[in-house]
N, C-alpha and C positions, 0 to 999 in steps of 0.2 A: 504494500500500500504506500502511495506517495506521501511524503511528509509535507503538509501544507503550510508549515510554520515559516515565518521570515528567515529563521536561522538555517533552514534547509538549503537555501542558495549558497550560504557560506560553506556549509559542509560539502556541497557538490564541487565548489571551486577548489577546496583543499584536495579532493580526490583527483583533480586534474593537474596537480603541480608537476612541472617538468623536473627531470633530474639533471645532473651535471653533464657537460659535454666532454667525454673522455678523449675524443680525438683532439680537441683543443689543448687539453692538458698534455697530451703526448707531444704535440708540436712545440709547446712551451718548454717541456723538459729537454727536447732535442736541441733547441737553441741554447738553453741554459748550460748544457754540457759543452758548448763551443765558446762560451764567453771567456774573456781573459782574466780568470781568477781560479783559484783552487775549487774543486767541486764542493758545493755546500758552504762556501766561505761567507756568503751573505745570509746564512741561517734562515730565519723565518721570513725574511724579505723575499726569498725565492718562493716560498710557499704561498705568500700573499699574491704574487703574480699568477701562479697556477690557479689559485682560488678565483681571482678575477676572471681568468679565461674560461674556467669551467662553467661559471654562471652567466657570463656574457655570451658564451658559445663562440668565442673568437680565439684563433691561434695566436693573434697579437692583440691583447686586451687594450682598451682605451680608457682614458679618464679625461675626455674632451669636454664633457658636460656634467661634472659631478654637482650634486645638489644636496644641500642640507635643508630639511623640512622641519620646522618647529610648529607643533600643534598646541594651541592654547585653549584651556578650559577653566571653568570655575566650579566650586564644589560646596554643596550645602553643609557638609560636615564641618566647615570652618567655624560655624557658630558654636562648636564645642571647645573652642580655644586650643586647636591643635597646631596652630602656626604662630610664629613670632611676628608675622607681618599681616596687615589687614587685606581684605579682598580688593580694596582700591588699587593695590599694587599691580593687579592683573592688567587693568587698562593702562596704567602708567608704563608698565614694561612693554606693552605692545607699541605704545607711542615712542618709547626709547629705541626699540628695534627699528621702527620706521625711520627714525632720525639717524640711524647708524651708530647709536651710542652703546650697544650691548657688547659684551665680551665676544659673543658669537659673530657679530659683525666684523670685528677685528680679525678673528681667526679665519673667517671666510675670505676676507680681503687679502690676508697674508698668503693664503694657499691657493688662491684663484678658484674658490668654490662658489657656486650659485647659492642663493639663500632666499627662502620663502617662509613666511609666517602665515598660519591659517587660524583665523579667529573663529572658534567654535562656540558661538553664542556666549561670549565671555561675560556679558552682563546678566546672564540668566543661569544661576547656579543649578546644578543637578540636585536630585533629592538627597536629603541627609541620610546617609546609609545606615545610621544608627536606628532609624525609625521608618525608613521607606527604601524603595529601590532607587538607584541612581537614575535609571532610564527604563522605559518600557522596551519591549522586544523590537517593535518597528523603529523606534528612534535609535536603538543600538545598531541595527542593520543599516539604517540610512546614514549614520555617522561613519560606520565602517566603509560604506560605499563612497562617501565624501573623501575619506582617506585614500581610498584606491585611486580616485581621480587625481589626487595630488602627485602621483608618480607620472610626470609628464613624458610624452613621447620624445625619444632622443636622449633622455637622461641615461648615463652609463654607470652611475653609482649613486646611491642615495643614503644620506645620513639621517637618522630618525631621532628627533628630540622633542622636547615639550616645555611648556611653561604653565604653571597654575598653582596658586596658593592653596595649600592643603593636599596636594596630590601625592606627597610621600606617605600620608595617612592612607590614601586610596591604594597605593602600591603595597603597603604593609598588609592591608586587609586582603588584597588579592593573593599575595604570597601565602598568608595564613590559611586561606581557603583552599588554595591549590596544593600546598605542601604539608599542611598540618603543623603541629607543634604549638608552643605557647605564643600567643600574639605578641608579647613583649620581645620575643626573639627577632621579630621582623621590623620592629619600630626603631627608627633612628631619630636624630635631632633635627632633621630637615633643614630649615633656614636658620637654625640656631636657637632651638628651644632650650629653656632652662629646665631644671629637674621637675618642677611642678608641671610644666608644659608637657614633658614626656609622659608623666603620669596620666594627664588628661588624654593624650594621644593613645596610649595603651588602652585606656578605658573606652575610648571611642571605637577602637578596633574590636575589642571584646564585645561591646554592645552590638556592633554591626553583625558579627558572626552569630551572636545569640538570636538576633532578630530574624536573620535569614536562614537559621538552622533548618535542615531538612530540604533545602532547595539549592544546595551547593555541590551537586554531583556532576553537573554538566559545565564544562569550562565557559561556554557562551552564556549560560545563565549566571555564572559567577561574574562574568564581565558586566552584564547588564545591571545586576543587583549591586555590585560593590565597586564598579569601575567609574569611569568618567568619559566625557566626550573625547578628550585628547587621547585617552588610552584606547578607546574604540577606533578612533581615526588612525592611530599608529598601527594597530593590528591590521586594519584594512590596507594601509600603505605597505606594510611588510608583505602581506599576501599578494597584493597587486605587483609588487616588484618581482616576486618569485614567478608569477605568471608571465611577466614581460621580460624575464631573464635579466634583471637588474640586481647586481649585488647590493647588499644592505650593510651599513655600519650602524650599529646600535649605540646610543648614548648610555646614560646611567641607569639609576635604580628604577625610575618610573618607566622609561622606554623599555627596559628589560621586562617589566611586568606585562606590557602588551605582548611581547614576544613569548612570554611564559604561557599565556592563554593559548596561543597557537600551538606551542609545543605540547600542551596537554591534549589538544585535539589530535595531533599527529606529530610524533617525535622527529619526522623528517622535515617539518615545516620551517626549521631554522637553518637548514643546511647551507642556504645562500647568505647567511648572516655572519657577521664578524662583530665581536664585542670590542668596541673602540677603546674602552678603558674599564678599570675596576674602580667604582666610586667609593668614597669614604662614607657614604650613607648606608645605614642599616646593615643588612647581611648580604650586600651585593655580591661579595666574593663567593659566598655559599650558593646563591642563586645561579651565578654563572657556572659553577661546578655542576650543579644539578642539571643545567641545560646543555652541558658539554661544550661550553664556549670558553676559550682561553683568551683573556683580555690582551689587547695589544699594548696598552699603556697602563701604568700605575703611578699617577701623579698626585694622588690625594685629593682629587677634585670632587666636588659635590654641588656644582652650580646648576646642572641641567642645561636647558636651552640649546641642546645639541653641541655643547662645547667640547666634550670628550670625543664625540663622533667626528667633529671637524678636525681636531688635532690628529686623530688617527688617519683621516683621509689625506692629510698632508703627508704623512709617512707613506701611505699607499702610493701617492704620486712619486715620491722618491724611489720606492721599490720598482715601480713600473719604468721610470726613467733609466734606471740601471739596466734592466732587462732589455729595453728597447734600443738604447743608444750606446751601450758598451760595445766595444769592438770584439769581434770573434778572434780566435787564434789566427785564422787565415788572414783576416783583414789587417791585423796588427803585425803579422810576421813573427809571432811569438810561439815558441815551442810549447806544446801542451804536455810534454813529458815532465813529470815531477810537478812543481808548482809554477805559477805563471809569473813569478818574479815579485809577488807581493803576498801579504798574508801574515798571519800571526804564527 
């Protein structure tokens, strides 16, 4: 019998996800073996190029139109005193991004990355998850579809980030529902909560889990009840990128929560994703381990707004430049016996 629910379309899309292009990775490996360096001397940088090629389906990957997408939402749970900043900061930060004043603006400019911000009804908070669902099913799917549309044609790598006061509380609730354990384990200090604020934050997550108990077996139901618009949109963008063969670089704690929902639906759903960094927020390192993602950077960052993803995409550009532009042994007239004349 056909599932008539709005979530059915999402499940069907997940079933159609393409796999990696092994012919592309074979061509990349063959070129890598001829470059003027000892085999494996660039370490993980070599693996990153192969990952790009596998998911772009290109024997010579590109980073001609990399894009960082930041999805912004607001949350009803903030009235529980779970953030050190007021909701007004949401609109103010959108204006700051538009004026080019955010950290992510500088990172994108430094590394030649495109940057787009998506306002997901920033002045309309979702339901307070301690006493209601964040969204209904139709709104969740519509927001995921909006996120899917954000992956523009021609983009060859997308960084996924977010902005929204209170959304580390949302992420903690999602992780607690997906992975279990004590809610306090998943709660961090967010934007700089004091001890009393952390206590309120833990209490909010506990209350949310209690309110929605008995309805948290399905990852998409967890998303609609405990998530937010930016989380739903990020999940949609990650899925659309997979369907369009666009590699994804995830930002921090909240962006990874969107990825975790997809992983719970199908463990293969994140094979095209790279963890840009490990955040200082909450239990991000444990989450990445559970998802099988090895972070590229560990800089102690907890800013969000795609900043860690952007930094990692800069490193990706460097790795690709080495693979693409380094001379081969034949071109340089260098013997490939022994080492190439450099290395440790």
